[in-house]
N, C-alpha and C positions, 0 to 999 in steps of 0.2 A: 415560502423556499425551504423551509427547515427540514422540514419531512422527506422532500427528495436529496435534502443536502446529505442528511441520516441516511438512506437510502444507497445510496455514491462511496460515501465513508464503509456501510459494510459491506459492498459490494467489493469493493479492496482491503478490508479485513479477509474477508473470508477467501479472495485472493491467494490472501500473503501467507494464510494457514493453509490452501490447500498445494498449493502448486508444491510444498516442499516433499508434500508426501506422496503426490506425483510423481516428482522427479527422483525419489526412495526408491520407490516402486521400480521407474523404469530403468533402473541400476541394478538393481537388486534383484531382480525378479525376469528382468526382462532381455539383460545384458546390455542397454544401452547408454554407457557410463555418459557420451560426451552429450547424449538426447536429455537427459534425467541432470544433470550437471548446469545446463542454459537453461530446461526448467525451474531445478532450483534458484538461478541467479536473477530467474525472472520476478521471483517475489518480492523485491524488494521495488522494482518501480511500482509491479503490476498493485501495493500496498499505496503508493499516492496517487496515480495517477487517475484513478475514478475521480477521486477525492476532489483533485484540482480541478480538471472535468468540470464537476459542480462546483465550482467554487468560479472558476474564470468565466464559463460560458451560461451559466443557469443563472446562477448566486452576484456575475458584476465586480466580485471583489476577491481580495488576496488571503489566499489562505494561512495560518496565526503562522507558521513556519519562516515567515519574511515574513513578519512585523516579528515577535521575537528576535531574530536573527539565526547563523548561519554553525554557531558552537553546536558542541553538547547541552553544555547546561541551557543555552536558548531553545536547543530540541527538544530536549524535557518539558521546560516550563511552556512548551508551544504543547506539546502530546499531553501533560496534563494538565493545563486551564480547562476542561468542561470536565471536569471531577471534583 
């Protein structure tokens, strides 16, 4: 399951990187300001949702963010534990 989990994490990371670019494009070039803002706002949930789906439904475990706590330092430790 490690490879599948890595794929789900990578999908979330690509969404996190791609959605702000799409949002800026919509706001700057298509003059769709609200749609661009909503698209950029979805980048944070899109970062975590695929990874959490992989954890809960495929691996049947919990993400590290719940193990390390929900404080800023806990989040940092959870995000950097793989490095």
